[in-house]
C-alpha positions as CSV (number, residue, x, y, z in Angstrom):
1,M,-7.6,-1.5,30.6
2,T,-10.3,-3.9,29.4
3,G,-11.3,-4.5,25.7
4,P,-9.0,-4.6,22.6
5,V,-5.7,-2.7,22.5
6,N,-4.3,-1.4,19.2
7,R,-0.7,-2.6,19.2
8,S,0.4,-0.4,16.3
9,Q,-1.5,2.7,16.9
10,T,-0.9,6.0,15.1
11,S,-0.9,8.9,17.5
12,T,-4.0,11.0,18.0
13,A,-1.9,14.1,17.1
14,E,-1.1,12.5,13.7
15,L,-4.7,11.7,13.0
16,E,-5.7,15.2,14.0
17,R,-3.1,16.6,11.6
18,R,-4.6,14.5,8.7
19,W,-8.2,15.5,9.6
20,E,-7.3,19.2,9.8
21,A,-5.4,19.1,6.5
22,V,-8.3,17.5,4.7
23,R,-11.0,19.7,6.3
24,S,-9.1,22.8,5.2
25,A,-9.0,21.5,1.7
26,M,-12.7,20.6,1.9
27,R,-13.6,24.1,3.0
28,A,-11.8,25.5,0.0
29,E,-13.9,23.2,-2.2
30,G,-17.2,23.7,-0.4
31,L,-17.4,20.0,0.5
32,D,-19.5,18.9,3.5
33,A,-18.6,15.2,3.6
34,L,-16.3,12.6,2.0
35,V,-17.4,9.0,1.4
36,M,-15.0,6.1,1.1
37,Q,-15.3,2.3,1.3
38,N,-12.5,-0.3,1.5
39,T,-12.4,-4.0,1.9
40,S,-8.7,-4.7,2.1
41,D,-5.8,-3.7,4.3
42,W,-3.3,-4.0,1.4
43,V,-4.6,-1.4,-0.9
44,G,-7.5,0.0,1.2
45,G,-5.6,2.8,2.8
46,Y,-8.3,5.5,2.9
47,A,-10.2,3.8,5.7
48,R,-7.1,3.2,7.7
49,W,-5.6,6.7,7.0
50,F,-8.7,8.4,8.4
51,T,-9.6,6.0,11.2
52,D,-6.4,4.1,12.0
53,I,-8.4,0.9,11.6
54,P,-8.1,-1.1,8.4
55,A,-10.7,-3.0,6.4
56,T,-9.8,-6.6,6.3
57,N,-10.8,-10.0,4.9
58,G,-13.0,-8.5,2.1
59,Y,-15.5,-7.1,4.6
60,P,-16.7,-3.6,3.6
61,R,-15.8,-0.7,5.9
62,T,-17.5,2.5,4.9
63,V,-16.4,5.9,6.3
64,V,-18.1,9.2,6.1
65,F,-15.7,12.1,7.0
66,Y,-17.5,15.3,7.7
67,A,-16.2,18.8,7.5
68,V,-17.6,19.9,10.8
69,Q,-18.4,16.8,12.9
70,P,-17.0,13.4,13.9
71,M,-17.0,10.6,11.3
72,T,-19.6,7.9,10.7
73,V,-18.4,4.3,10.2
74,I,-20.5,1.5,8.7
75,E,-19.0,-2.0,9.1
76,M,-19.6,-5.7,9.7
77,G,-21.9,-6.5,12.6
78,S,-25.4,-7.5,13.6
79,F,-28.6,-6.2,12.1
80,D,-30.0,-3.1,13.6
81,T,-27.1,-2.3,15.9
82,S,-25.2,1.0,16.3
83,R,-23.1,2.9,18.8
84,D,-23.0,6.6,19.4
85,L,-19.5,7.8,20.4
86,D,-18.2,11.3,21.1
87,G,-15.2,11.2,18.8
88,R,-12.8,10.5,21.6
89,D,-13.1,6.7,21.9
90,P,-9.6,5.3,22.5
91,I,-10.0,2.8,19.6
92,H,-12.4,4.6,17.2
93,R,-10.9,8.1,17.5
94,G,-12.6,10.8,15.6
95,V,-15.7,8.6,15.1
96,G,-19.1,9.8,16.3
97,R,-21.3,6.9,15.2
98,I,-20.8,3.3,14.2
99,V,-23.6,1.5,12.4
100,N,-23.5,-2.3,11.7
101,T,-24.9,-4.7,9.1
102,P,-24.0,-8.2,8.1
103,S,-23.2,-7.7,4.4
104,F,-20.8,-9.6,2.3
105,V,-19.4,-8.8,-1.1
106,S,-19.8,-12.5,-2.0
107,I,-23.5,-12.5,-1.2
108,G,-25.3,-10.5,-3.9
109,Y,-28.5,-9.8,-2.1
110,T,-26.7,-8.1,0.7
111,N,-24.8,-5.6,-1.6
112,S,-27.3,-2.9,-0.9
113,Y,-27.2,-3.1,2.9
114,D,-24.2,-0.8,3.5
115,A,-25.5,1.6,0.8
116,D,-29.0,1.8,2.5
117,L,-27.4,2.6,5.8
118,L,-25.1,5.2,4.2
119,V,-28.0,7.0,2.6
120,E,-29.8,7.0,5.9
121,E,-26.8,8.4,7.8
122,L,-26.2,11.1,5.2
123,K,-29.9,12.2,5.2
124,R,-29.6,12.4,9.0
125,N,-26.7,14.8,8.8
126,G,-27.8,16.7,5.6
127,P,-24.6,17.4,3.6
128,K,-25.2,19.3,0.4
129,K,-21.9,18.6,-1.4
130,I,-20.3,15.1,-1.0
131,G,-16.9,14.0,-2.4
132,L,-16.3,10.4,-3.2
133,L,-12.9,8.8,-2.9
134,T,-12.0,6.6,-5.9
135,P,-15.7,6.6,-7.1
136,G,-14.9,4.2,-10.0
137,A,-13.8,1.6,-7.4
138,L,-16.8,2.0,-5.1
139,P,-19.5,-0.6,-5.3
140,F,-22.2,0.0,-8.0
141,A,-24.9,-0.4,-5.3
142,L,-23.4,2.3,-3.1
143,V,-22.9,4.9,-5.8
144,S,-26.3,4.2,-7.3
145,A,-28.0,4.7,-4.0
146,L,-26.2,8.0,-3.4
147,K,-27.2,9.3,-6.8
148,N,-30.8,8.0,-6.7
149,E,-31.8,8.5,-3.1
150,L,-30.2,11.8,-1.9
151,G,-32.2,14.0,-4.3
152,T,-31.3,16.8,-6.7
153,G,-30.3,19.2,-3.9
154,V,-27.2,17.1,-3.1
155,E,-24.1,17.5,-5.4
156,I,-21.8,14.5,-5.7
157,V,-18.2,15.0,-7.0
158,D,-14.9,13.1,-7.2
159,A,-12.7,14.2,-4.4
160,T,-9.9,11.6,-4.8
161,D,-7.2,14.1,-5.9
162,L,-8.0,16.3,-2.9
163,V,-7.1,13.6,-0.5
164,D,-4.3,11.9,-2.5
165,T,-2.2,15.1,-2.7
166,I,-2.3,15.3,1.1
167,K,-1.8,11.6,1.8
168,A,1.2,11.4,-0.5
169,I,3.3,13.8,1.6
170,K,4.4,12.1,4.8
171,S,4.6,13.7,8.2
172,P,7.5,13.3,10.5
173,E,5.6,10.7,12.5
174,E,4.8,8.8,9.3
175,I,8.4,8.9,8.1
176,A,9.6,7.5,11.5
177,L,7.0,4.6,11.1
178,I,8.2,4.0,7.6
179,R,11.8,3.8,8.7
180,E,10.7,1.2,11.4
181,V,9.1,-1.1,8.8
182,A,12.1,-0.9,6.5
183,D,14.2,-2.0,9.4
184,L,11.7,-4.8,10.1
185,Q,11.9,-6.0,6.5
186,D,15.7,-6.0,6.6
187,K,15.6,-8.2,9.7
188,V,13.1,-10.6,8.0
189,F,15.3,-10.9,4.9
190,A,18.4,-11.6,7.0
191,A,16.5,-14.3,8.9
192,V,15.4,-15.9,5.6
193,C,19.1,-15.9,4.4
194,G,19.9,-17.9,7.6
195,Y,17.0,-20.3,7.1
196,I,17.1,-21.2,3.4
197,R,18.5,-24.5,2.4
198,P,18.0,-27.3,-0.2
199,G,14.9,-29.4,0.4
200,L,12.6,-26.7,1.6
201,R,9.6,-25.8,-0.5
202,D,9.1,-22.2,-1.6
203,I,6.1,-22.0,0.7
204,D,8.3,-23.0,3.6
205,L,10.4,-19.9,3.1
206,A,7.3,-17.7,2.7
207,N,5.8,-19.2,5.9
208,F,9.0,-18.7,7.8
209,A,9.3,-15.1,6.6
210,Q,5.7,-14.3,7.5
211,A,6.1,-15.7,11.0
212,E,9.2,-13.7,11.5
213,A,7.5,-10.5,10.3
214,H,4.6,-11.1,12.6
215,R,6.9,-11.7,15.5
216,L,8.6,-8.3,14.8
217,G,5.3,-6.4,14.7
218,S,3.8,-6.7,11.2
219,D,0.1,-7.4,10.7
220,Q,-0.5,-7.7,6.9
221,G,1.3,-8.1,3.6
222,I,2.7,-10.5,1.0
223,F,5.7,-12.7,0.4
224,L,6.1,-13.4,-3.3
225,G,8.8,-15.7,-4.7
226,T,9.6,-19.0,-6.4
227,S,12.8,-21.0,-6.8
228,A,14.3,-22.2,-10.1
229,P,17.4,-23.7,-11.5
230,L,20.0,-21.3,-12.7
231,G,19.3,-20.5,-16.3
232,S,15.6,-20.3,-15.6
233,A,13.7,-17.3,-14.3
234,S,13.0,-17.3,-10.6
235,R,9.9,-15.1,-10.6
236,F,7.6,-13.7,-8.0
237,A,4.5,-15.8,-7.4
238,P,1.8,-16.0,-4.7
239,R,1.4,-18.7,-2.1
240,Q,-0.7,-21.1,-4.2
241,L,2.1,-21.3,-6.7
242,Q,4.9,-21.9,-4.1
243,G,4.9,-25.7,-4.0
244,R,8.3,-26.3,-5.6
245,T,11.2,-27.8,-3.6
246,I,14.4,-25.8,-3.7
247,G,17.5,-27.8,-4.9
248,K,21.2,-27.3,-4.3
249,G,22.7,-24.7,-6.7
250,E,19.3,-23.1,-7.4
251,H,18.1,-19.6,-6.7
252,F,15.1,-17.9,-5.1
253,S,13.8,-14.4,-5.6
254,M,11.8,-13.0,-2.8
255,L,9.7,-9.9,-2.4
256,I,8.8,-8.9,1.2
257,E,6.0,-6.3,1.1
258,V,4.5,-6.2,4.6
259,N,3.4,-3.4,6.9
260,G,4.7,-2.4,10.3
261,P,3.9,0.1,13.0
262,G,1.0,2.4,12.1
263,G,0.1,0.2,9.1
264,M,2.8,1.6,6.9
265,Y,4.1,-0.4,3.9
266,V,7.4,-0.5,2.2
267,E,9.0,-3.3,0.2
268,I,12.3,-5.1,-0.5
269,A,13.3,-7.7,-3.0
270,R,16.6,-9.6,-3.5
271,T,17.7,-12.9,-5.0
272,M,19.4,-15.7,-3.1
273,V,21.5,-18.5,-4.7
274,L,22.3,-21.8,-2.9
275,G,25.8,-21.8,-4.3
276,Q,27.4,-19.5,-6.9
277,A,25.4,-17.1,-9.2
278,T,26.0,-17.3,-12.9
279,Q,27.7,-14.4,-14.6
280,A,24.4,-13.8,-16.5
281,L,22.5,-13.4,-13.3
282,K,25.2,-11.1,-11.9
283,D,25.1,-9.0,-15.1
284,A,21.3,-8.7,-15.1
285,F,21.3,-7.7,-11.4
286,A,24.0,-5.0,-12.1
287,T,21.8,-3.7,-14.9
288,V,18.7,-3.3,-12.8
289,K,20.7,-1.7,-10.0
290,E,22.1,0.8,-12.5
291,S,18.6,1.4,-13.6
292,Q,17.5,2.0,-10.0
293,D,20.3,4.5,-9.6
294,Y,19.4,6.3,-12.8
295,N,15.8,6.6,-11.7
296,L,16.8,7.9,-8.3
297,S,18.8,10.7,-10.0
298,L,15.5,11.8,-11.7
299,L,13.3,11.8,-8.6
300,K,13.6,15.4,-7.6
301,P,10.9,17.7,-6.2
302,G,8.9,19.4,-9.0
303,V,9.6,16.8,-11.7
304,P,6.5,15.2,-13.2
305,A,6.2,11.5,-12.4
306,A,5.3,10.9,-16.0
307,E,8.5,12.5,-17.2
308,V,10.6,10.2,-15.0
309,A,8.8,7.2,-16.5
310,A,9.5,8.4,-20.0
311,K,13.2,8.8,-19.3
312,H,13.4,5.4,-17.7
313,D,11.9,3.8,-20.9
314,D,14.4,5.7,-23.0
315,W,17.2,4.5,-20.8
316,M,16.1,0.9,-21.1
317,A,15.5,1.0,-24.8
318,A,19.0,2.5,-25.4
319,R,20.5,-0.6,-23.8
320,G,18.4,-3.0,-25.8
321,L,16.1,-3.8,-22.8
322,P,12.3,-3.8,-22.8
323,V,10.5,-0.7,-21.8
324,E,8.2,-0.9,-18.8
325,R,4.7,-2.2,-19.2
326,R,4.1,-2.7,-15.5
327,L,4.5,-0.4,-12.5
328,Y,8.1,-0.2,-11.5
329,A,8.1,2.6,-9.0
330,H,5.3,4.1,-6.9
331,G,4.4,5.8,-3.6
332,Q,3.8,3.8,-0.4
333,G,2.3,4.4,3.0
334,V,-0.8,2.9,4.4
335,D,-1.3,1.4,0.9
336,M,1.0,-1.1,-0.7
337,V,0.6,1.0,-3.8
338,E,-0.4,4.6,-3.6
339,R,0.3,7.7,-5.6
340,P,2.4,9.0,-7.2
341,L,2.8,6.1,-9.7
342,I,5.9,6.5,-11.8
343,R,4.3,5.9,-15.2
344,R,2.9,7.8,-18.2
345,D,-0.7,8.2,-16.9
346,E,0.2,9.9,-13.5
347,T,-0.5,13.6,-13.1
348,M,1.3,14.2,-9.9
349,T,4.8,15.7,-9.6
350,I,7.5,14.5,-7.3
351,A,7.5,16.3,-3.9
352,E,9.6,16.4,-0.8
353,N,8.6,13.8,1.9
354,M,7.1,11.4,-0.5
355,C,8.0,7.7,0.1
356,L,8.8,5.9,-3.1
357,A,9.5,2.2,-3.8
358,V,11.8,1.9,-6.8
359,H,11.9,-1.6,-8.3
360,P,13.0,-1.7,-12.0
361,G,13.4,-5.2,-13.5
362,Y,13.0,-7.3,-16.5
363,D,12.5,-11.0,-17.5
364,D,14.1,-12.4,-20.6
365,G,12.9,-16.0,-19.9
366,T,16.2,-17.2,-18.5
367,V,16.8,-14.5,-15.9
368,F,14.3,-12.6,-13.7
369,A,16.3,-9.5,-12.8
370,V,14.9,-7.4,-9.9
371,I,15.9,-5.0,-7.2
372,C,13.5,-3.2,-4.8
373,D,14.1,-0.6,-2.1
374,N,12.4,2.5,-0.7
375,Y,13.5,6.1,-0.5
376,M,12.2,9.3,1.1
377,I,12.3,12.3,-1.2
378,G,14.3,15.2,0.3
379,P,14.6,18.8,-0.8
380,D,17.1,17.8,-3.5
381,G,16.0,14.3,-4.3
382,P,16.1,10.9,-2.6
383,G,17.9,10.5,0.7
384,A,19.8,7.4,1.8
385,C,18.1,4.1,1.0
386,L,15.7,3.2,3.8
387,H,16.6,-0.5,3.6
388,K,20.1,-1.3,4.8
389,T,20.2,-4.8,3.1
390,E,23.2,-4.9,0.8
391,K,22.3,-4.4,-2.9
392,K,23.7,-7.7,-4.3
393,I,22.8,-11.3,-5.1
394,F,23.2,-13.3,-1.9
395,E,25.3,-16.4,-2.5
396,I,24.6,-18.9,0.3
397,D,26.7,-22.0,0.9
């Protein structure tokens, strides 16, 4: 065939399953259309979940999902250009119309361009009740245009929960894709263990890991980590802070959080020591592993996520450890971070076929103790760990 080929495509049957589930929920709520906009493939999963094409590089990708007709997409492109499709295009499946505009979030005077086209498209199709996905995160220009230009005859509501409750429960195809990316990450970590040595910079490890992930089929994601002497915390840090050179006897903590087939994300974290780990580091790792095990015992269908978080804090406090102020466990799929969040402000309950990353940890200034793995929730709780990498500190001669 000619033209681009999607190398990690979600099946059309899976997309149709998603669309029908959402349309059924929309009918129950009397919704005619959903509006979403994303600019990132890392935590911009609505656009990808509906269209199988992510937003990337900070460029806006706006999607209108209708209850009774193919989608409209507004995305980067030339002025005054559009394409009419039939919903069966091999790349833009389920899309009936693509409209383009050269807008940039960094160029203030273009911020209304997508919004103006969105209003025009909605007026063309005439929905009377529109649901917004994460309206608080949508651009001010877009939300203002919808409220000011569509008129009093159009009702605009928050439909985030409607989609999130469907998106959080993984289908058999999604679960298979999740298992594939967990296997990919195991292979990347094993390759890093064979590559790490004194004299490399932190960024050299991150670059090696990224190249290996791309070779194995990943498109997007992050590699966080820094080295440090034993007795100092080896923390996660992004690329611009990965300039340190690793010395003999030092350690390196790495988080691998990349996607794989179908754009699915999971994550794994372990610590490597170029020599022998100290007893303090071993003890700290044993504690967070025990904490992970305790959390897994709580993650049963029907249990409120907020209740799990409260019990985790009680467990930590009873051992003289700090309670969590960050996000230590959460859902994953086409987003690096998606619901449910395991913390006090989450309203979801745990349910079968959710994919959860569980990564308790703490930092006392001398030790950064961390473990991270993913689990699928079964009828009685988590199944076997999706990652097969041994849960230990890796001592490398």
